[in-house]
Each structure stands twice: as structure tokens, then as C-alpha cells.
N, C-alpha and C positions, 0 to 999 in steps of 0.2 A: 465700676465703682456701685454701691449702694447708695440707695434712693434715702435720704431720713422721713420719718415719719412724723416730724416737727419743724417746725421753723420759728425766730425769734424778732418780733417786732415789736415797737412801742405800743402803750396802753393808752393813749390818751393827747392830747395836742400839747405845746409845750413851746418857752421863749427862752432864747440867750441873746447877750449881744457881747460886742468885742470892741475899742474904740482907739486908735491910733491915730495921732499928730492930726485931729479935728476930724477925720473921717468915723461915722458911726455905722457899725455893721449891727442891724437887726435880725437874729435868727429865728426860723418859725420850723418847727417838728411838726407833723402831721402823719397821723396812721391811715393809709389810703389802699384799694383793693384794687379800680380801677383809673384808666387815662381818662375818663369822662371827671372821677372826682378832683385828680392832679389838675385838668385844667379850669375847673372851677374856684380852686384852692388858690391857683394864680393869678387868674382872672381878680379873688378877692383881694387878695393884696397891693394888686395895681391900683385899684378903686382907694383902697387906703393909706397907702402910701406911694401917691401920685408925682411927689417931688422927688423922689429918689431917682439919682443916678443910674444906677441898676439893682435888675433883681436874679438873680443867679438863682441855679438850683442845681440838685441831683434827684433821682427817684430810682427806686426800685422795686419791681413787682413779683408776685410770684411764689410759690412754696421753692420751685423749682429755682429760683434766681436768676434766670434768664433774662428778661425783661429789666432795659434798665436806660436812662438815658443820664447827661449834664449838659448843663448849659453855661456859659460865661457872658450872657446879655451885654454884650459888649466893652467887656477886660480882656486884657489880652490873655490870648489863646491858655489853655492850660491853670490859669491862675485862682480860678473860683470853683466853676463846676465841679475840678476833678478832686480840690481839696475839701469839697464839702461831699463827695462821692468817698474820700478814703476814708471819713467817719463811721459810713454807712457799712463799708468792707471792714474795719478794723472793729467792730462790733456785731459783724454777721447776721445785719438786717436783712429785712426783707418789708415788702408791702407799706414804704414809708416813702415819703415827700421831705426833704428839707431844702428850703427857701432862705436865703441870703440876700435883704434889701440894704444895700446901701447909701446914705446921705455921705457925700463926697465936704470934706474939711478944706479943701484948699491947698493941701501939698499931696505931691505924688507922692507911692509907698515904694513902688520900683516891686518888680519880679516877689522877690521874696518875701515882701511886708506885705503884698497880697496875697500871698500862699497861706501865710501865716494867720493872717487877720479871717481869712473865709474860714481855713480849719478851725480857729479858735471859736468863731461865732457858733458853729455847728455844733463842737464838741461843748459847749457850753449848754444848747440848747438840748441835747442829750443826756447831758447831767443833771437835769431839771425832770425829766422825764422817767419812767419805770420802762424796762425790757421785761415781754413776757415770752414766755414761750406758749405756743402754741401749734395744738396736736392737728395735722392733717385729716381730713374727715371725708368717709366714700356714703355719699347717698343712696339710699334705694328704694323702691317700691316694692310694697306685698301684698297679695292678697291672698284671703286664707277661709275655711270654711267655721262655721260656729264650732266643731268639734278639735278646733285647736289651737282658740284663743287662747286659754291657758298655756301653753307650750310656748307659740310665740311670744306672748310676753313674757313668761320666764327665760325665756333664751335671749330676750332683748336686752332686759335689768341684766343678766349674768353677764352681757359682754358688752356693760355700759352705754349701750346704744340710747339716744334720744329720738324721741318720739315726735314729730314735726306737724303731722295733721293725720288725724283720722277722717275714716267714711263708714259709713254700715248701710248697706244693701242687700240685696240676695246675697252677693260676698263682703267679705271684713275688705276695706282696703286702707293701705297703713304708709305713711312715707317716714322713714326714718334716717338717723345718720347714727355712725361708728366711728373710732379711731381706724386709721389705715390697717393700721399692724392687725387689729381682731377682725379687720370686714371678711377677710378670705372664711376663716375659721366659723362665724357666727351665719356665711352665707351656706356653706355645706350642710349644715345642721339645719338651716330651714328649710333649703330644697329637701331634705330628706323627709319633711312632714307629708304627708296625705294632702293632697289638691292644693298645695301652697305653690305660688306663681311668685317668681321673683324678678326683678327688673334692676338694673343697673340706672341711675340716673345722674351722676355728677360727683366731680371731686371737688371737696371746697377746704 
């Protein structure tokens, strides 16, 4: 199976709503990158909506989309977290958190009603957002001498690399990021330069 060089996520926070028989379901979408961010968003919403009876959610993280979780927060098993997560899956999203806060309206909705409510609230919040494609980036550090400055800069530019930081001492030290699909070709060309030392740092 080929690993994709990009993934889809949301561009900004957004909100949605669904109502049924007095119950109100408020949905909140957040772009996130870490479990710490997720924890902070959940704590924020619990402070903002202390009288809500349920704070159900689903999230997925990483370019490989392997990290995910759903939570029904007291609703019948499979009636909240999974319907919310289904909207993440149907849009093929990652680095995203969707929380649906429920205010009880006095009438039981039953399993089908709950599934529809949580799914619809999440879908409404996503419909008010923008889905964007993000390229997976490889980050490297490179050190080189004065004689290679122009060639290094030219190669970085031709491979659409982003310069993160630069420092100048006896050697020039530079950190750059480049799209995953261009990383290997750029690495080989930079290593061919005289006195150039290249180190892989991380995937972003």
C-alpha cells in the first residue's frame, strides 16, 4: 500500500447545531495536532457548557490516520462517538476533533434518534468549515561552506523548500522543510555538494 504525500483536514474551528424534541446538540470542530490540544479543547468546552448533560466526541490524528478515539460520555454505547467519527471518516479527515454537546430537552430520542442527532450536528459543523489539503513535510538541517551558498539556495528554491532558520559561523547552518515527494531528490543533490552535511530531523 502506497503512503500518501498529503492529507485532508479542516482550516479553522467551526460550529453546528441540531435540534430534536427539545434536545439541542451543539457541535464544535477544531483542527488539532496533539492529544494535549484535544484535552485543552475538551476542558474549555466543559467550562463553557457546564449544564450540558453530555460532551461526546471523536478525533483522529496524524498523516497516517492511525491514532483515533471516540467517546459516548454516558450516552448508550455507539450512539454518539461513532456517528461523530463517521463524519470524520466520510470526509477522510485527520488532525481533527469534533465535540457534540447535548442539552437534554425532556424526551428520550431512542438509539436511532441519538445516532441521527450526533451525526447531523457533526455534519452541520463540518459543512460550515473548509476542508484543505496539507502536504507532509520532511525537515532537515544542513551545514555547508561559503563556496556552496548559491548552489544550496538554488536547490532549495527549485524544490520548493521552506527555510525554517539560518545561522552563520565558521559554517553555514540552515534548517529547511520540503514536501515528502521531493525530499529524497533534494537530499541526494545536496549531499553531492562539497563539504555539505545533511541530517534528517522529523516528519511534519
